[in-house]
Biotite code that builds the C-alpha atoms (Angstrom):
import biotite.structure as struc

atoms = struc.array([
    struc.Atom([28.072, 123.525, 139.364], chain_id="A", res_id=1, res_name="MET", atom_name="CA", element="C"),
    struc.Atom([29.349, 120.871, 137.457], chain_id="A", res_id=2, res_name="SER", atom_name="CA", element="C"),
    struc.Atom([32.159, 121.016, 135.426], chain_id="A", res_id=3, res_name="ASN", atom_name="CA", element="C"),
    struc.Atom([33.709, 118.861, 133.130], chain_id="A", res_id=4, res_name="SER", atom_name="CA", element="C"),
    struc.Atom([35.498, 116.233, 135.301], chain_id="A", res_id=5, res_name="GLU", atom_name="CA", element="C"),
    struc.Atom([31.994, 115.289, 137.313], chain_id="A", res_id=6, res_name="ASP", atom_name="CA", element="C"),
    struc.Atom([30.613, 113.572, 133.928], chain_id="A", res_id=7, res_name="LYS", atom_name="CA", element="C"),
    struc.Atom([30.522, 110.071, 134.380], chain_id="A", res_id=8, res_name="PRO", atom_name="CA", element="C"),
    struc.Atom([32.946, 108.802, 131.104], chain_id="A", res_id=9, res_name="PRO", atom_name="CA", element="C"),
    struc.Atom([31.505, 108.763, 127.902], chain_id="A", res_id=10, res_name="ASN", atom_name="CA", element="C"),
    struc.Atom([30.741, 104.732, 127.641], chain_id="A", res_id=11, res_name="LYS", atom_name="CA", element="C"),
    struc.Atom([29.972, 104.958, 123.826], chain_id="A", res_id=12, res_name="TYR", atom_name="CA", element="C"),
    struc.Atom([31.275, 106.047, 120.695], chain_id="A", res_id=13, res_name="VAL", atom_name="CA", element="C"),
    struc.Atom([30.828, 108.289, 117.771], chain_id="A", res_id=14, res_name="GLU", atom_name="CA", element="C"),
    struc.Atom([31.438, 106.577, 114.656], chain_id="A", res_id=15, res_name="SER", atom_name="CA", element="C"),
    struc.Atom([32.054, 108.494, 111.868], chain_id="A", res_id=16, res_name="PRO", atom_name="CA", element="C"),
    struc.Atom([30.560, 106.739, 109.258], chain_id="A", res_id=17, res_name="ALA", atom_name="CA", element="C"),
    struc.Atom([27.083, 105.899, 111.432], chain_id="A", res_id=18, res_name="THR", atom_name="CA", element="C"),
    struc.Atom([25.092, 108.255, 113.683], chain_id="A", res_id=19, res_name="ASP", atom_name="CA", element="C"),
    struc.Atom([25.108, 104.281, 115.850], chain_id="A", res_id=20, res_name="ILE", atom_name="CA", element="C"),
    struc.Atom([26.856, 104.944, 119.382], chain_id="A", res_id=21, res_name="PRO", atom_name="CA", element="C"),
    struc.Atom([28.977, 101.996, 119.028], chain_id="A", res_id=22, res_name="THR", atom_name="CA", element="C"),
    struc.Atom([30.169, 101.100, 122.552], chain_id="A", res_id=23, res_name="PRO", atom_name="CA", element="C"),
    struc.Atom([33.133, 101.002, 123.660], chain_id="A", res_id=24, res_name="ALA", atom_name="CA", element="C"),
    struc.Atom([35.678, 99.706, 125.856], chain_id="A", res_id=25, res_name="VAL", atom_name="CA", element="C"),
    struc.Atom([37.827, 102.151, 128.056], chain_id="A", res_id=26, res_name="GLU", atom_name="CA", element="C"),
    struc.Atom([41.340, 100.292, 128.970], chain_id="A", res_id=27, res_name="THR", atom_name="CA", element="C"),
    struc.Atom([44.589, 102.779, 130.907], chain_id="A", res_id=28, res_name="GLY", atom_name="CA", element="C"),
    struc.Atom([45.261, 104.680, 127.498], chain_id="A", res_id=29, res_name="THR", atom_name="CA", element="C"),
    struc.Atom([41.518, 105.465, 125.999], chain_id="A", res_id=30, res_name="GLY", atom_name="CA", element="C"),
    struc.Atom([38.933, 103.381, 123.910], chain_id="A", res_id=31, res_name="PHE", atom_name="CA", element="C"),
    struc.Atom([40.099, 100.361, 122.098], chain_id="A", res_id=32, res_name="VAL", atom_name="CA", element="C"),
    struc.Atom([36.882, 99.589, 120.018], chain_id="A", res_id=33, res_name="VAL", atom_name="CA", element="C"),
    struc.Atom([36.750, 102.739, 117.106], chain_id="A", res_id=34, res_name="ALA", atom_name="CA", element="C"),
    struc.Atom([40.413, 101.295, 116.386], chain_id="A", res_id=35, res_name="PRO", atom_name="CA", element="C"),
    struc.Atom([39.281, 98.065, 115.457], chain_id="A", res_id=36, res_name="ILE", atom_name="CA", element="C"),
    struc.Atom([36.134, 98.646, 113.305], chain_id="A", res_id=37, res_name="THR", atom_name="CA", element="C"),
    struc.Atom([38.493, 101.385, 111.140], chain_id="A", res_id=38, res_name="ARG", atom_name="CA", element="C"),
    struc.Atom([40.450, 97.973, 110.825], chain_id="A", res_id=39, res_name="ARG", atom_name="CA", element="C"),
    struc.Atom([37.698, 95.677, 109.252], chain_id="A", res_id=40, res_name="TRP", atom_name="CA", element="C"),
    struc.Atom([36.332, 98.652, 107.894], chain_id="A", res_id=41, res_name="ARG", atom_name="CA", element="C"),
    struc.Atom([38.977, 98.839, 105.915], chain_id="A", res_id=42, res_name="ARG", atom_name="CA", element="C"),
    struc.Atom([40.457, 95.683, 105.259], chain_id="A", res_id=43, res_name="GLU", atom_name="CA", element="C"),
    struc.Atom([36.836, 94.859, 104.364], chain_id="A", res_id=44, res_name="ASP", atom_name="CA", element="C"),
    struc.Atom([37.196, 98.084, 101.365], chain_id="A", res_id=45, res_name="MET", atom_name="CA", element="C"),
    struc.Atom([40.805, 96.666, 100.329], chain_id="A", res_id=46, res_name="LEU", atom_name="CA", element="C"),
    struc.Atom([38.440, 92.682, 99.222], chain_id="A", res_id=47, res_name="ASN", atom_name="CA", element="C"),
    struc.Atom([36.349, 94.361, 97.753], chain_id="A", res_id=48, res_name="ARG", atom_name="CA", element="C"),
    struc.Atom([38.662, 96.489, 95.859], chain_id="A", res_id=49, res_name="GLY", atom_name="CA", element="C"),
    struc.Atom([40.560, 93.485, 94.717], chain_id="A", res_id=50, res_name="SER", atom_name="CA", element="C"),
    struc.Atom([37.090, 91.574, 94.434], chain_id="A", res_id=51, res_name="LEU", atom_name="CA", element="C"),
    struc.Atom([35.657, 94.328, 91.706], chain_id="A", res_id=52, res_name="ALA", atom_name="CA", element="C"),
    struc.Atom([40.237, 94.661, 90.671], chain_id="A", res_id=53, res_name="LEU", atom_name="CA", element="C"),
    struc.Atom([39.961, 90.817, 89.721], chain_id="A", res_id=54, res_name="ARG", atom_name="CA", element="C"),
    struc.Atom([36.379, 90.920, 88.194], chain_id="A", res_id=55, res_name="GLY", atom_name="CA", element="C"),
    struc.Atom([37.345, 93.902, 85.964], chain_id="A", res_id=56, res_name="LEU", atom_name="CA", element="C"),
    struc.Atom([40.643, 91.673, 85.441], chain_id="A", res_id=57, res_name="ALA", atom_name="CA", element="C"),
    struc.Atom([37.581, 88.797, 84.603], chain_id="A", res_id=58, res_name="LEU", atom_name="CA", element="C"),
    struc.Atom([35.878, 90.862, 81.939], chain_id="A", res_id=59, res_name="LEU", atom_name="CA", element="C"),
    struc.Atom([39.003, 92.373, 79.502], chain_id="A", res_id=60, res_name="PHE", atom_name="CA", element="C"),
    struc.Atom([40.807, 89.247, 79.779], chain_id="A", res_id=61, res_name="SER", atom_name="CA", element="C"),
    struc.Atom([38.047, 87.191, 78.300], chain_id="A", res_id=62, res_name="LEU", atom_name="CA", element="C"),
    struc.Atom([37.452, 90.003, 76.192], chain_id="A", res_id=63, res_name="LEU", atom_name="CA", element="C"),
    struc.Atom([41.293, 89.224, 74.642], chain_id="A", res_id=64, res_name="ALA", atom_name="CA", element="C"),
    struc.Atom([40.291, 85.606, 74.874], chain_id="A", res_id=65, res_name="PHE", atom_name="CA", element="C"),
    struc.Atom([37.412, 86.224, 72.497], chain_id="A", res_id=66, res_name="ILE", atom_name="CA", element="C"),
    struc.Atom([38.619, 88.948, 70.487], chain_id="A", res_id=67, res_name="ILE", atom_name="CA", element="C"),
    struc.Atom([41.954, 87.243, 69.047], chain_id="A", res_id=68, res_name="MET", atom_name="CA", element="C"),
    struc.Atom([40.790, 83.843, 69.069], chain_id="A", res_id=69, res_name="ALA", atom_name="CA", element="C"),
    struc.Atom([37.628, 85.129, 66.648], chain_id="A", res_id=70, res_name="SER", atom_name="CA", element="C"),
    struc.Atom([40.619, 87.135, 64.723], chain_id="A", res_id=71, res_name="ASN", atom_name="CA", element="C"),
    struc.Atom([39.723, 84.508, 61.833], chain_id="A", res_id=72, res_name="LYS", atom_name="CA", element="C"),
    struc.Atom([38.884, 86.413, 57.675], chain_id="A", res_id=73, res_name="HIS", atom_name="CA", element="C"),
    struc.Atom([41.252, 84.328, 55.689], chain_id="A", res_id=74, res_name="GLY", atom_name="CA", element="C"),
    struc.Atom([44.021, 83.797, 54.414], chain_id="A", res_id=75, res_name="ASP", atom_name="CA", element="C"),
    struc.Atom([46.958, 85.952, 56.330], chain_id="A", res_id=76, res_name="TRP", atom_name="CA", element="C"),
    struc.Atom([44.111, 87.027, 58.145], chain_id="A", res_id=77, res_name="LYS", atom_name="CA", element="C"),
    struc.Atom([43.527, 84.201, 60.279], chain_id="A", res_id=78, res_name="ASN", atom_name="CA", element="C"),
    struc.Atom([45.752, 84.680, 63.620], chain_id="A", res_id=79, res_name="TYR", atom_name="CA", element="C"),
    struc.Atom([47.478, 81.203, 64.321], chain_id="A", res_id=80, res_name="ASP", atom_name="CA", element="C"),
    struc.Atom([49.848, 81.923, 61.840], chain_id="A", res_id=81, res_name="LYS", atom_name="CA", element="C"),
    struc.Atom([51.220, 84.772, 64.261], chain_id="A", res_id=82, res_name="TYR", atom_name="CA", element="C"),
    struc.Atom([53.425, 83.780, 67.170], chain_id="A", res_id=83, res_name="GLU", atom_name="CA", element="C"),
    struc.Atom([52.118, 86.502, 68.532], chain_id="A", res_id=84, res_name="GLU", atom_name="CA", element="C"),
    struc.Atom([48.983, 86.492, 68.036], chain_id="A", res_id=85, res_name="TYR", atom_name="CA", element="C"),
    struc.Atom([48.978, 82.736, 69.366], chain_id="A", res_id=86, res_name="ARG", atom_name="CA", element="C"),
    struc.Atom([50.874, 84.132, 72.766], chain_id="A", res_id=87, res_name="TYR", atom_name="CA", element="C"),
    struc.Atom([48.400, 86.485, 73.817], chain_id="A", res_id=88, res_name="LEU", atom_name="CA", element="C"),
    struc.Atom([45.024, 84.265, 72.784], chain_id="A", res_id=89, res_name="LEU", atom_name="CA", element="C"),
    struc.Atom([47.393, 81.836, 75.091], chain_id="A", res_id=90, res_name="ALA", atom_name="CA", element="C"),
    struc.Atom([47.921, 84.412, 77.817], chain_id="A", res_id=91, res_name="ILE", atom_name="CA", element="C"),
    struc.Atom([44.072, 85.685, 77.791], chain_id="A", res_id=92, res_name="ALA", atom_name="CA", element="C"),
    struc.Atom([42.930, 82.506, 78.357], chain_id="A", res_id=93, res_name="MET", atom_name="CA", element="C"),
    struc.Atom([45.278, 81.787, 81.458], chain_id="A", res_id=94, res_name="LEU", atom_name="CA", element="C"),
    struc.Atom([44.695, 85.094, 82.560], chain_id="A", res_id=95, res_name="SER", atom_name="CA", element="C"),
    struc.Atom([40.232, 84.100, 82.029], chain_id="A", res_id=96, res_name="THR", atom_name="CA", element="C"),
    struc.Atom([40.991, 81.187, 84.029], chain_id="A", res_id=97, res_name="LEU", atom_name="CA", element="C"),
    struc.Atom([43.183, 82.496, 87.095], chain_id="A", res_id=98, res_name="TYR", atom_name="CA", element="C"),
    struc.Atom([41.207, 85.301, 87.297], chain_id="A", res_id=99, res_name="THR", atom_name="CA", element="C"),
    struc.Atom([37.407, 84.113, 87.535], chain_id="A", res_id=100, res_name="ALA", atom_name="CA", element="C"),
    struc.Atom([39.388, 81.025, 89.930], chain_id="A", res_id=101, res_name="GLY", atom_name="CA", element="C"),
    struc.Atom([40.383, 84.222, 92.227], chain_id="A", res_id=102, res_name="GLN", atom_name="CA", element="C"),
    struc.Atom([37.183, 85.613, 91.928], chain_id="A", res_id=103, res_name="ALA", atom_name="CA", element="C"),
    struc.Atom([34.932, 82.822, 92.413], chain_id="A", res_id=104, res_name="LEU", atom_name="CA", element="C"),
    struc.Atom([36.955, 82.192, 95.402], chain_id="A", res_id=105, res_name="ARG", atom_name="CA", element="C"),
    struc.Atom([36.676, 85.860, 96.767], chain_id="A", res_id=106, res_name="HIS", atom_name="CA", element="C"),
    struc.Atom([32.823, 85.517, 96.027], chain_id="A", res_id=107, res_name="VAL", atom_name="CA", element="C"),
    struc.Atom([32.971, 82.940, 98.466], chain_id="A", res_id=108, res_name="HIS", atom_name="CA", element="C"),
    struc.Atom([35.107, 84.433, 101.366], chain_id="A", res_id=109, res_name="GLU", atom_name="CA", element="C"),
    struc.Atom([32.759, 87.361, 101.434], chain_id="A", res_id=110, res_name="LEU", atom_name="CA", element="C"),
    struc.Atom([29.115, 85.624, 101.313], chain_id="A", res_id=111, res_name="SER", atom_name="CA", element="C"),
    struc.Atom([30.621, 83.204, 104.197], chain_id="A", res_id=112, res_name="THR", atom_name="CA", element="C"),
    struc.Atom([33.163, 84.330, 105.810], chain_id="A", res_id=113, res_name="GLY", atom_name="CA", element="C"),
    struc.Atom([35.087, 81.269, 105.843], chain_id="A", res_id=114, res_name="LYS", atom_name="CA", element="C"),
    struc.Atom([38.226, 81.299, 104.514], chain_id="A", res_id=115, res_name="GLN", atom_name="CA", element="C"),
    struc.Atom([38.977, 78.815, 101.448], chain_id="A", res_id=116, res_name="MET", atom_name="CA", element="C"),
    struc.Atom([42.937, 79.101, 102.554], chain_id="A", res_id=117, res_name="LEU", atom_name="CA", element="C"),
    struc.Atom([44.925, 80.055, 105.549], chain_id="A", res_id=118, res_name="GLU", atom_name="CA", element="C"),
    struc.Atom([45.224, 83.386, 105.826], chain_id="A", res_id=119, res_name="LYS", atom_name="CA", element="C"),
    struc.Atom([48.634, 84.483, 105.259], chain_id="A", res_id=120, res_name="ARG", atom_name="CA", element="C"),
    struc.Atom([48.370, 81.227, 102.315], chain_id="A", res_id=121, res_name="ASN", atom_name="CA", element="C"),
    struc.Atom([44.939, 83.539, 100.348], chain_id="A", res_id=122, res_name="SER", atom_name="CA", element="C"),
    struc.Atom([48.102, 86.659, 100.660], chain_id="A", res_id=123, res_name="ALA", atom_name="CA", element="C"),
    struc.Atom([51.164, 85.433, 99.395], chain_id="A", res_id=124, res_name="MET", atom_name="CA", element="C"),
    struc.Atom([49.099, 82.922, 96.521], chain_id="A", res_id=125, res_name="VAL", atom_name="CA", element="C"),
    struc.Atom([46.908, 86.386, 95.265], chain_id="A", res_id=126, res_name="ASP", atom_name="CA", element="C"),
    struc.Atom([50.426, 88.040, 95.789], chain_id="A", res_id=127, res_name="PHE", atom_name="CA", element="C"),
    struc.Atom([52.342, 86.258, 93.605], chain_id="A", res_id=128, res_name="PHE", atom_name="CA", element="C"),
    struc.Atom([49.174, 85.009, 91.411], chain_id="A", res_id=129, res_name="GLY", atom_name="CA", element="C"),
    struc.Atom([48.780, 88.854, 90.238], chain_id="A", res_id=130, res_name="ASP", atom_name="CA", element="C"),
    struc.Atom([52.281, 89.536, 89.811], chain_id="A", res_id=131, res_name="GLN", atom_name="CA", element="C"),
    struc.Atom([52.927, 86.824, 87.383], chain_id="A", res_id=132, res_name="ILE", atom_name="CA", element="C"),
    struc.Atom([49.441, 86.788, 85.147], chain_id="A", res_id=133, res_name="VAL", atom_name="CA", element="C"),
    struc.Atom([50.296, 90.673, 85.238], chain_id="A", res_id=134, res_name="ALA", atom_name="CA", element="C"),
    struc.Atom([53.562, 90.494, 84.172], chain_id="A", res_id=135, res_name="TYR", atom_name="CA", element="C"),
    struc.Atom([52.439, 87.636, 81.310], chain_id="A", res_id=136, res_name="LEU", atom_name="CA", element="C"),
    struc.Atom([49.519, 89.948, 79.984], chain_id="A", res_id=137, res_name="LEU", atom_name="CA", element="C"),
    struc.Atom([51.581, 93.112, 79.730], chain_id="A", res_id=138, res_name="VAL", atom_name="CA", element="C"),
    struc.Atom([54.344, 90.635, 77.809], chain_id="A", res_id=139, res_name="SER", atom_name="CA", element="C"),
    struc.Atom([52.252, 89.054, 75.604], chain_id="A", res_id=140, res_name="SER", atom_name="CA", element="C"),
    struc.Atom([50.408, 92.417, 74.760], chain_id="A", res_id=141, res_name="SER", atom_name="CA", element="C"),
    struc.Atom([53.391, 93.953, 74.317], chain_id="A", res_id=142, res_name="SER", atom_name="CA", element="C"),
    struc.Atom([55.139, 90.996, 71.942], chain_id="A", res_id=143, res_name="SER", atom_name="CA", element="C"),
    struc.Atom([52.004, 91.916, 69.485], chain_id="A", res_id=144, res_name="ALA", atom_name="CA", element="C"),
    struc.Atom([51.830, 95.337, 69.307], chain_id="A", res_id=145, res_name="VAL", atom_name="CA", element="C"),
    struc.Atom([54.310, 95.772, 66.845], chain_id="A", res_id=146, res_name="PRO", atom_name="CA", element="C"),
    struc.Atom([53.371, 93.155, 64.384], chain_id="A", res_id=147, res_name="LEU", atom_name="CA", element="C"),
    struc.Atom([50.353, 95.492, 64.409], chain_id="A", res_id=148, res_name="THR", atom_name="CA", element="C"),
    struc.Atom([51.863, 98.065, 63.606], chain_id="A", res_id=149, res_name="ASN", atom_name="CA", element="C"),
    struc.Atom([53.921, 96.855, 60.439], chain_id="A", res_id=150, res_name="ARG", atom_name="CA", element="C"),
    struc.Atom([50.701, 95.056, 59.604], chain_id="A", res_id=151, res_name="MET", atom_name="CA", element="C"),
    struc.Atom([48.767, 98.410, 59.861], chain_id="A", res_id=152, res_name="ARG", atom_name="CA", element="C"),
    struc.Atom([51.113, 100.130, 57.371], chain_id="A", res_id=153, res_name="GLU", atom_name="CA", element="C"),
    struc.Atom([50.351, 98.078, 54.553], chain_id="A", res_id=154, res_name="GLY", atom_name="CA", element="C"),
    struc.Atom([46.311, 97.667, 55.025], chain_id="A", res_id=155, res_name="ALA", atom_name="CA", element="C"),
    struc.Atom([44.950, 98.839, 57.686], chain_id="A", res_id=156, res_name="ASP", atom_name="CA", element="C"),
    struc.Atom([41.448, 96.684, 58.484], chain_id="A", res_id=157, res_name="ASN", atom_name="CA", element="C"),
    struc.Atom([39.009, 93.851, 60.182], chain_id="A", res_id=158, res_name="ILE", atom_name="CA", element="C"),
    struc.Atom([41.423, 92.046, 61.158], chain_id="A", res_id=159, res_name="PHE", atom_name="CA", element="C"),
    struc.Atom([44.354, 94.796, 62.495], chain_id="A", res_id=160, res_name="THR", atom_name="CA", element="C"),
    struc.Atom([41.945, 96.467, 63.713], chain_id="A", res_id=161, res_name="ASP", atom_name="CA", element="C"),
    struc.Atom([39.814, 93.375, 66.192], chain_id="A", res_id=162, res_name="SER", atom_name="CA", element="C"),
    struc.Atom([43.629, 92.532, 66.739], chain_id="A", res_id=163, res_name="SER", atom_name="CA", element="C"),
    struc.Atom([44.229, 95.839, 68.539], chain_id="A", res_id=164, res_name="ALA", atom_name="CA", element="C"),
    struc.Atom([41.299, 95.724, 69.943], chain_id="A", res_id=165, res_name="ALA", atom_name="CA", element="C"),
    struc.Atom([42.733, 92.406, 71.555], chain_id="A", res_id=166, res_name="ALA", atom_name="CA", element="C"),
    struc.Atom([45.700, 94.056, 72.877], chain_id="A", res_id=167, res_name="ILE", atom_name="CA", element="C"),
    struc.Atom([43.854, 96.854, 74.661], chain_id="A", res_id=168, res_name="SER", atom_name="CA", element="C"),
    struc.Atom([41.808, 94.373, 76.639], chain_id="A", res_id=169, res_name="MET", atom_name="CA", element="C"),
    struc.Atom([45.481, 92.458, 77.196], chain_id="A", res_id=170, res_name="GLY", atom_name="CA", element="C"),
    struc.Atom([46.861, 95.847, 78.319], chain_id="A", res_id=171, res_name="PHE", atom_name="CA", element="C"),
    struc.Atom([43.456, 96.786, 80.358], chain_id="A", res_id=172, res_name="LEU", atom_name="CA", element="C"),
    struc.Atom([43.473, 93.334, 82.332], chain_id="A", res_id=173, res_name="ALA", atom_name="CA", element="C"),
    struc.Atom([47.406, 94.145, 83.225], chain_id="A", res_id=174, res_name="PHE", atom_name="CA", element="C"),
    struc.Atom([46.390, 97.673, 84.984], chain_id="A", res_id=175, res_name="ILE", atom_name="CA", element="C"),
    struc.Atom([43.675, 95.964, 86.322], chain_id="A", res_id=176, res_name="SER", atom_name="CA", element="C"),
    struc.Atom([45.869, 93.002, 87.946], chain_id="A", res_id=177, res_name="LEU", atom_name="CA", element="C"),
    struc.Atom([48.623, 95.730, 88.748], chain_id="A", res_id=178, res_name="ALA", atom_name="CA", element="C"),
    struc.Atom([46.490, 97.337, 90.979], chain_id="A", res_id=179, res_name="LEU", atom_name="CA", element="C"),
    struc.Atom([44.994, 94.453, 92.387], chain_id="A", res_id=180, res_name="SER", atom_name="CA", element="C"),
    struc.Atom([49.010, 92.880, 92.807], chain_id="A", res_id=181, res_name="ALA", atom_name="CA", element="C"),
    struc.Atom([49.818, 96.425, 95.108], chain_id="A", res_id=182, res_name="LEU", atom_name="CA", element="C"),
    struc.Atom([46.398, 95.524, 97.081], chain_id="A", res_id=183, res_name="ILE", atom_name="CA", element="C"),
    struc.Atom([47.881, 92.237, 97.641], chain_id="A", res_id=184, res_name="SER", atom_name="CA", element="C"),
    struc.Atom([50.910, 93.449, 98.265], chain_id="A", res_id=185, res_name="GLY", atom_name="CA", element="C"),
    struc.Atom([49.286, 95.616, 100.559], chain_id="A", res_id=186, res_name="TYR", atom_name="CA", element="C"),
    struc.Atom([47.931, 92.446, 102.784], chain_id="A", res_id=187, res_name="LYS", atom_name="CA", element="C"),
    struc.Atom([50.687, 90.826, 102.709], chain_id="A", res_id=188, res_name="LEU", atom_name="CA", element="C"),
    struc.Atom([52.566, 93.329, 104.654], chain_id="A", res_id=189, res_name="SER", atom_name="CA", element="C"),
    struc.Atom([50.387, 93.442, 106.935], chain_id="A", res_id=190, res_name="THR", atom_name="CA", element="C"),
    struc.Atom([50.557, 89.757, 108.282], chain_id="A", res_id=191, res_name="GLN", atom_name="CA", element="C"),
    struc.Atom([52.183, 89.105, 110.989], chain_id="A", res_id=192, res_name="SER", atom_name="CA", element="C"),
    struc.Atom([54.625, 86.632, 111.104], chain_id="A", res_id=193, res_name="TYR", atom_name="CA", element="C"),
    struc.Atom([54.414, 85.924, 114.830], chain_id="A", res_id=194, res_name="ILE", atom_name="CA", element="C"),
])
């Protein structure tokens, strides 16, 4: 005649992700290890997601830079004759350098487990850097669109196609960094300032 009140308390909590029981610490209000492991998993997922978005931004920025830098086809078909295209090239190069540095920092932190910057400073650098570079990318891409559209009305050729491809890569890099800025903003908002 045993009922559920006679059973000793369970010393393990079943983890939803695995079938391995996780040891739990019982406090006056219940188990505390399960919420901690969920928080660690969430932080790990955010770190990996941020790294993936920065990797995509790096790829798209590099492609925008390469495509625009190689867009020289003689006479009026040289990117350096147009201020909008030079601006797009400069911002693509800046974005490539920024995202490469950030991606390398995140890879180092994930592989070694050591922070290069203090956690609060890292969150601020990530958020403000992502915001600034993302806005520069959308600004440079937006400034080049009208020029490319005007040129396409007269002649649709490899120069205008390459310009449109570089602009598209700039917009895709912007989207990746904008999403990364959302993650950075979440990380920044969850920091304790005590």
